[in-house]
C-alpha positions as a Python dict, from the first residue, in 0.01 Angstrom:
ca = {
    (1, 'X'): (0, 0, 0),
    (2, 'X'): (-149, -319, 176),
    (3, 'X'): (-482, -446, 137),
    (4, 'X'): (-781, -336, 306),
    (5, 'X'): (-888, -634, 552),
    (6, 'X'): (-1248, -710, 688),
    (7, 'X'): (-1163, -709, 1100),
    (8, 'X'): (-1463, -973, 1161),
    (9, 'X'): (-1344, -1218, 866),
    (10, 'X'): (-979, -1135, 855),
    (11, 'X'): (-1027, -1173, 482),
    (12, 'X'): (-850, -996, 193),
    (13, 'X'): (-1042, -774, 50),
    (14, 'X'): (-908, -840, -353),
    (15, 'X'): (-837, -534, -515),
    (16, 'X'): (-964, -470, -876),
    (17, 'X'): (-737, -452, -1179),
    (18, 'X'): (-704, -156, -1347),
    (19, 'X'): (-686, -326, -1713),
    (20, 'X'): (-1074, -306, -1774),
    (21, 'X'): (-1260, -497, -2085),
    (22, 'X'): (-1465, -222, -2322),
    (23, 'X'): (-1772, -233, -2280),
    (24, 'X'): (-1833, -88, -2601),
    (25, 'X'): (-1625, -427, -2759),
    (26, 'X'): (-1875, -596, -2589),
    (27, 'X'): (-2184, -431, -2684),
    (28, 'X'): (-2049, -416, -3043),
    (29, 'X'): (-2018, -794, -3003),
    (30, 'X'): (-2370, -886, -2875),
    (31, 'X'): (-2511, -675, -3204),
    (32, 'X'): (-2306, -896, -3420),
    (33, 'X'): (-2495, -1209, -3263),
    (34, 'X'): (-2810, -1012, -3191),
    (35, 'X'): (-3013, -1316, -3262),
    (36, 'X'): (-2865, -1550, -3049),
    (37, 'X'): (-2798, -1292, -2767),
    (38, 'X'): (-3156, -1178, -2748),
    (39, 'X'): (-3272, -1537, -2738),
    (40, 'X'): (-3035, -1660, -2444),
    (41, 'X'): (-3130, -1311, -2255),
    (42, 'X'): (-3495, -1366, -2316),
    (43, 'X'): (-3489, -1736, -2201),
    (44, 'X'): (-3288, -1659, -1899),
    (45, 'X'): (-3516, -1349, -1811),
    (46, 'X'): (-3835, -1548, -1842),
    (47, 'X'): (-3704, -1785, -1621),
    (48, 'X'): (-3578, -1569, -1354),
    (49, 'X'): (-3888, -1375, -1377),
    (50, 'X'): (-4151, -1701, -1325),
    (51, 'X'): (-3912, -1801, -1036),
    (52, 'X'): (-3932, -1485, -858),
    (53, 'X'): (-4279, -1479, -960),
    (54, 'X'): (-4355, -1794, -767),
    (55, 'X'): (-4225, -1669, -479),
    (56, 'X'): (-4454, -1432, -354),
    (57, 'X'): (-4708, -1448, -647),
    (58, 'X'): (-4654, -1055, -619),
    (59, 'X'): (-4317, -885, -848),
    (60, 'X'): (-4318, -540, -647),
    (61, 'X'): (-4292, -725, -288),
    (62, 'X'): (-4043, -971, -431),
    (63, 'X'): (-3872, -599, -622),
    (64, 'X'): (-3884, -475, -237),
    (65, 'X'): (-3723, -760, -48),
    (66, 'X'): (-3438, -755, -349),
    (67, 'X'): (-3367, -362, -271),
    (68, 'X'): (-3338, -455, 109),
    (69, 'X'): (-3078, -725, 42),
    (70, 'X'): (-2889, -511, -157),
    (71, 'X'): (-2901, -204, 82),
    (72, 'X'): (-2754, -473, 298),
    (73, 'X'): (-2456, -589, 41),
    (74, 'X'): (-2371, -214, -39),
    (75, 'X'): (-2303, -180, 324),
    (76, 'X'): (-2058, -462, 331),
    (77, 'X'): (-1902, -342, 1),
    (78, 'X'): (-1831, 7, 108),
    (79, 'X'): (-1622, -131, 479),
    (80, 'X'): (-1434, -340, 176),
    (81, 'X'): (-1618, -675, 295),
    (82, 'X'): (-1751, -948, 172),
    (83, 'X'): (-1946, -1271, 194),
    (84, 'X'): (-1959, -1612, 1),
    (85, 'X'): (-2271, -1781, -64),
    (86, 'X'): (-2243, -2006, 240),
    (87, 'X'): (-2140, -1730, 500),
    (88, 'X'): (-2410, -1508, 399),
    (89, 'X'): (-2692, -1815, 410),
    (90, 'X'): (-2540, -1906, 753),
    (91, 'X'): (-2637, -1591, 898),
    (92, 'X'): (-2902, -1574, 1140),
    (93, 'X'): (-2993, -1235, 1123),
    (94, 'X'): (-2919, -921, 906),
    (95, 'X'): (-3015, -588, 1065),
    (96, 'X'): (-3051, -312, 759),
    (97, 'X'): (-3043, 46, 984),
    (98, 'X'): (-3194, 343, 830),
    (99, 'X'): (-3485, 253, 642),
    (100, 'X'): (-3681, 545, 455),
    (101, 'X'): (-3969, 431, 305),
    (102, 'X'): (-3998, 744, 78),
    (103, 'X'): (-3645, 660, -72),
    (104, 'X'): (-3747, 321, -162),
    (105, 'X'): (-4082, 481, -347),
    (106, 'X'): (-3817, 707, -546),
    (107, 'X'): (-3578, 446, -663),
    (108, 'X'): (-3814, 222, -688),
    (109, 'X'): (-4069, 425, -877),
    (110, 'X'): (-4392, 231, -662),
    (111, 'X'): (-4613, 481, -426),
    (112, 'X'): (-4490, 506, -71),
    (113, 'X'): (-4823, 333, 44),
    (114, 'X'): (-4757, 46, -164),
    (115, 'X'): (-4418, 54, -34),
    (116, 'X'): (-4544, 14, 300),
    (117, 'X'): (-4838, -224, 243),
    (118, 'X'): (-4561, -443, 80),
    (119, 'X'): (-4301, -472, 346),
    (120, 'X'): (-4615, -502, 631),
    (121, 'X'): (-4700, -814, 370),
    (122, 'X'): (-4379, -963, 422),
    (123, 'X'): (-4338, -878, 787),
    (124, 'X'): (-4673, -1082, 826),
    (125, 'X'): (-4535, -1382, 641),
    (126, 'X'): (-4272, -1395, 872),
    (127, 'X'): (-3971, -1299, 599),
    (128, 'X'): (-3865, -967, 780),
    (129, 'X'): (-3953, -803, 1122),
    (130, 'X'): (-3980, -386, 1105),
    (131, 'X'): (-3840, -219, 1438),
    (132, 'X'): (-3882, 151, 1352),
    (133, 'X'): (-3614, 250, 1072),
    (134, 'X'): (-3460, -92, 1091),
    (135, 'X'): (-3555, -371, 896),
    (136, 'X'): (-3439, -747, 1036),
    (137, 'X'): (-3387, -1069, 793),
    (138, 'X'): (-3392, -1410, 1061),
    (139, 'X'): (-3278, -1712, 864),
    (140, 'X'): (-3607, -1825, 725),
    (141, 'X'): (-3633, -1428, 560),
    (142, 'X'): (-3279, -1494, 435),
    (143, 'X'): (-3355, -1829, 261),
    (144, 'X'): (-3679, -1680, 125),
    (145, 'X'): (-3478, -1608, -205),
    (146, 'X'): (-3159, -1799, -199),
    (147, 'X'): (-3114, -1822, -605),
    (148, 'X'): (-2929, -2175, -579),
    (149, 'X'): (-3182, -2229, -957),
    (150, 'X'): (-3056, -1896, -1061),
    (151, 'X'): (-2728, -1914, -1016),
    (152, 'X'): (-2765, -2241, -1257),
    (153, 'X'): (-2889, -1988, -1503),
    (154, 'X'): (-2677, -1725, -1476),
    (155, 'X'): (-2384, -1910, -1483),
    (156, 'X'): (-2517, -2080, -1822),
    (157, 'X'): (-2566, -1746, -1930),
    (158, 'X'): (-2250, -1609, -1875),
    (159, 'X'): (-2119, -1951, -2043),
    (160, 'X'): (-2298, -1853, -2327),
    (161, 'X'): (-2157, -1536, -2372),
    (162, 'X'): (-1810, -1637, -2291),
    (163, 'X'): (-1809, -1863, -2631),
    (164, 'X'): (-1963, -1571, -2806),
    (165, 'X'): (-1684, -1359, -2745),
    (166, 'X'): (-1380, -1572, -2768),
    (167, 'X'): (-1284, -1525, -3098),
    (168, 'X'): (-1209, -1207, -3021),
    (169, 'X'): (-800, -1142, -2910),
    (170, 'X'): (-898, -883, -2609),
    (171, 'X'): (-1127, -1151, -2466),
    (172, 'X'): (-913, -1482, -2439),
    (173, 'X'): (-1050, -1803, -2380),
    (174, 'X'): (-1405, -1881, -2248),
    (175, 'X'): (-1506, -1943, -1894),
    (176, 'X'): (-1667, -2285, -1795),
    (177, 'X'): (-1988, -2327, -1625),
    (178, 'X'): (-1866, -2505, -1348),
    (179, 'X'): (-1575, -2217, -1298),
    (180, 'X'): (-1847, -1941, -1283),
    (181, 'X'): (-2046, -2121, -1062),
    (182, 'X'): (-1758, -2178, -797),
    (183, 'X'): (-1675, -1793, -847),
    (184, 'X'): (-2063, -1673, -780),
    (185, 'X'): (-2019, -1867, -473),
    (186, 'X'): (-1706, -1772, -355),
    (187, 'X'): (-1717, -1412, -430),
    (188, 'X'): (-2126, -1394, -375),
    (189, 'X'): (-2214, -1093, -250),
    (190, 'X'): (-1995, -905, -452),
    (191, 'X'): (-2151, -1050, -760),
    (192, 'X'): (-2488, -1053, -672),
    (193, 'X'): (-2498, -683, -559),
    (194, 'X'): (-2385, -676, -932),
    (195, 'X'): (-2673, -872, -1075),
    (196, 'X'): (-2910, -682, -842),
    (197, 'X'): (-2763, -321, -1017),
    (198, 'X'): (-2882, -496, -1334),
    (199, 'X'): (-3217, -678, -1249),
    (200, 'X'): (-3376, -398, -1039),
    (201, 'X'): (-3355, -127, -1267),
    (202, 'X'): (-3507, -352, -1552),
    (203, 'X'): (-3751, -439, -1399),
    (204, 'X'): (-3811, -106, -1296),
    (205, 'X'): (-3796, 32, -1682),
    (206, 'X'): (-4050, -256, -1788),
    (207, 'X'): (-4275, -188, -1498),
    (208, 'X'): (-4293, 225, -1621),
    (209, 'X'): (-4380, 50, -1975),
    (210, 'X'): (-4601, -154, -1931),
    (211, 'X'): (-4751, -52, -1582),
    (212, 'X'): (-4702, -365, -1400),
    (213, 'X'): (-4497, -650, -1416),
    (214, 'X'): (-4715, -935, -1484),
    (215, 'X'): (-4837, -770, -1807),
    (216, 'X'): (-4480, -742, -1922),
    (217, 'X'): (-4460, -1122, -1842),
    (218, 'X'): (-4768, -1202, -2036),
    (219, 'X'): (-4635, -984, -2303),
    (220, 'X'): (-4281, -1116, -2262),
    (221, 'X'): (-4424, -1509, -2380),
    (222, 'X'): (-4528, -1371, -2670),
    (223, 'X'): (-4187, -1195, -2795),
    (224, 'X'): (-4014, -1459, -2724),
    (225, 'X'): (-4207, -1691, -2971),
    (226, 'X'): (-4182, -1427, -3247),
    (227, 'X'): (-3795, -1447, -3126),
    (228, 'X'): (-3762, -1798, -3243),
    (229, 'X'): (-3956, -1766, -3561),
    (230, 'X'): (-3722, -1475, -3662),
    (231, 'X'): (-3450, -1676, -3553),
    (232, 'X'): (-3557, -1923, -3780),
    (233, 'X'): (-3603, -1677, -4067),
    (234, 'X'): (-3252, -1575, -4057),
    (235, 'X'): (-3111, -1924, -4074),
    (236, 'X'): (-3297, -1944, -4387),
    (237, 'X'): (-3177, -1678, -4532),
    (238, 'X'): (-3543, -1499, -4556),
    (239, 'X'): (-3479, -1175, -4392),
    (240, 'X'): (-3382, -862, -4628),
    (241, 'X'): (-3152, -691, -4433),
    (242, 'X'): (-2915, -755, -4162),
    (243, 'X'): (-3039, -751, -3829),
    (244, 'X'): (-2874, -478, -3559),
    (245, 'X'): (-3028, -314, -3237),
    (246, 'X'): (-3206, -66, -3431),
    (247, 'X'): (-3399, -254, -3621),
    (248, 'X'): (-3435, -576, -3422),
    (249, 'X'): (-3756, -474, -3305),
    (250, 'X'): (-3960, -373, -3557),
    (251, 'X'): (-3820, -698, -3778),
    (252, 'X'): (-3936, -918, -3425),
    (253, 'X'): (-4265, -751, -3389),
    (254, 'X'): (-4347, -769, -3785),
    (255, 'X'): (-4218, -1161, -3833),
    (256, 'X'): (-4504, -1378, -4007),
    (257, 'X'): (-4586, -1656, -3732),
    (258, 'X'): (-4858, -1934, -3848),
    (259, 'X'): (-4947, -1983, -3504),
    (260, 'X'): (-4932, -1771, -3188),
    (261, 'X'): (-4959, -1843, -2851),
    (262, 'X'): (-5281, -1893, -2623),
    (263, 'X'): (-5385, -1778, -2288),
    (264, 'X'): (-5352, -2100, -2063),
    (265, 'X'): (-5006, -2201, -2278),
    (266, 'X'): (-4850, -1868, -2074),
    (267, 'X'): (-5051, -1885, -1760),
    (268, 'X'): (-4882, -2236, -1763),
    (269, 'X'): (-4498, -2115, -1849),
    (270, 'X'): (-4586, -1798, -1618),
    (271, 'X'): (-4741, -1925, -1310),
    (272, 'X'): (-4995, -1640, -1353),
    (273, 'X'): (-5327, -1694, -1307),
    (274, 'X'): (-5508, -1777, -1648),
    (275, 'X'): (-5787, -1504, -1503),
    (276, 'X'): (-5511, -1265, -1459),
    (277, 'X'): (-5334, -1336, -1802),
    (278, 'X'): (-5674, -1286, -1988),
    (279, 'X'): (-5721, -936, -1834),
    (280, 'X'): (-5337, -848, -1913),
    (281, 'X'): (-5345, -959, -2290),
    (282, 'X'): (-5663, -743, -2333),
    (283, 'X'): (-5500, -476, -2203),
    (284, 'X'): (-5229, -526, -2418),
    (285, 'X'): (-5466, -565, -2749),
    (286, 'X'): (-5637, -248, -2652),
    (287, 'X'): (-5279, -44, -2688),
    (288, 'X'): (-5198, -243, -3014),
    (289, 'X'): (-4898, -470, -2877),
    (290, 'X'): (-5062, -770, -2934),
    (291, 'X'): (-5344, -915, -3189),
    (292, 'X'): (-5579, -1237, -3172),
    (293, 'X'): (-5596, -1463, -3474),
    (294, 'X'): (-5858, -1694, -3508),
    (295, 'X'): (-5738, -1966, -3306),
    (296, 'X'): (-5786, -1716, -2997),
    (297, 'X'): (-5380, -1730, -3031),
    (298, 'X'): (-5199, -1405, -2958),
    (299, 'X'): (-4902, -1273, -3183),
    (300, 'X'): (-4706, -949, -3174),
    (301, 'X'): (-4846, -672, -3337),
    (302, 'X'): (-4634, -335, -3461),
    (303, 'X'): (-4873, -60, -3433),
    (304, 'X'): (-4871, 194, -3133),
    (305, 'X'): (-4751, 428, -2903),
    (306, 'X'): (-4664, 137, -2661),
    (307, 'X'): (-4487, -70, -2904),
    (308, 'X'): (-4219, 289, -2957),
    (309, 'X'): (-4190, 262, -2580),
    (310, 'X'): (-4089, -114, -2629),
    (311, 'X'): (-3839, -20, -2919),
    (312, 'X'): (-3662, 262, -2653),
    (313, 'X'): (-3690, 33, -2372),
    (314, 'X'): (-3490, -227, -2588),
    (315, 'X'): (-3223, 3, -2691),
    (316, 'X'): (-3182, 102, -2300),
    (317, 'X'): (-3126, -283, -2207),
    (318, 'X'): (-2820, -335, -2496),
    (319, 'X'): (-2640, -99, -2303),
    (320, 'X'): (-2712, -253, -1928),
    (321, 'X'): (-2658, -582, -2046),
    (322, 'X'): (-2343, -498, -2187),
    (323, 'X'): (-2212, -329, -1859),
    (324, 'X'): (-2336, -613, -1658),
    (325, 'X'): (-2147, -841, -1864),
    (326, 'X'): (-1828, -640, -1889),
    (327, 'X'): (-1772, -647, -1511),
    (328, 'X'): (-1870, -994, -1442),
    (329, 'X'): (-1617, -1062, -1714),
    (330, 'X'): (-1356, -810, -1585),
    (331, 'X'): (-1431, -950, -1207),
    (332, 'X'): (-1332, -1336, -1330),
    (333, 'X'): (-1053, -1267, -1565),
    (334, 'X'): (-894, -917, -1518),
    (335, 'X'): (-901, -858, -1147),
    (336, 'X'): (-742, -993, -821),
    (337, 'X'): (-1045, -1203, -747),
    (338, 'X'): (-961, -1571, -752),
    (339, 'X'): (-1151, -1918, -789),
}
C-alpha cells in the first residue's frame, strides 16, 4: 500500500514502524536512575512553567491556548498531515471549528465561565478571534506561543534521557541534542502534539491537587531544593535504603536541610509577584505541605492529607513521562520519520 499524501503540501506522510520500545523498560530505567532523572525533569518543568507563566501571568489562560492549538494539530494529524516549525509559524491564520466551551471545561477541569472569561481575555489581547463556534488565530496569536526556548530545553532533556538509556541493548546509541532539535523542527506539529498530550494532563493533575497552578509552582521551588539535598545525601551514602518510585516522595519530603528558600527567592525564580507567593506559602503551610524555619525560609513537610495526594500524583506522573519518552524515541529511532 502506498503512503498517504497530504494534497495541499504533496508531502509523503511517514508511517510508523511496527517495532516499538517497551514503556516498561523505559520506566524501569527511570526508576533505577530516579534521583538524576527527577532532577532533570524537575528543572525542565520549572523552566518551562516559568516561561509559560511569563507569557500571560496566568497559567489557566495558557492552558486554554494550548488546548485550542492542540485541537488544530489533532485535525492535521487526522488528515495524515503535519507541518514543520517554519511552515506552522509562517501561517497567516489558523481556524479551529466547532469550539465547545463545555467540552473544554470538562477536559481541562476548569469551570465553563472561567473558560469563557479566558477566551474573551485572549480575544481582547489580540491573540485570537472568536466567531460563533469557531476560533481563529492570526499571525500575532500564533507566534505568541512560539516555543524556541522550550525546544532547546526539551532537546536537552531528551538528550539526557538518551544518555541514560544508552547502556541498554534494546535502546542502541544515544541521540545528540542537535539531532533532536532538527527532528522536532522538521516534524513540529507531530512532536508538539505529543508534548501537549503530556503537558496538559500534567498541569491539570497538579491544578487538581493544589487548587491552582501558581501554588504548585511555589511548592515546586521548595521541592527542587529538597531534591538537590536528597541527591547529595545519596552521593555520600547517607541514605538508609535505596530510592525507588514508591519511597521517593517520602524521602525527598523528609530529608533534613539546613537552609530553606524564602518568598523573595521563589518570586524571583518563578516571576510570580511576591505578595501572591506569600499567600500561596500560607496556604501550603496551613495544609502541612511545607513549614517555615526561624530564618523565615520554607522547607517541605511530610505530614498531612495534601502530601498523600502529592505522592499519589507523583506515581501517575512517572508513567506519563515514561510513555512520552517511549513515544519520542520511537519517533526518532524506530519510525520512518527521518531527519
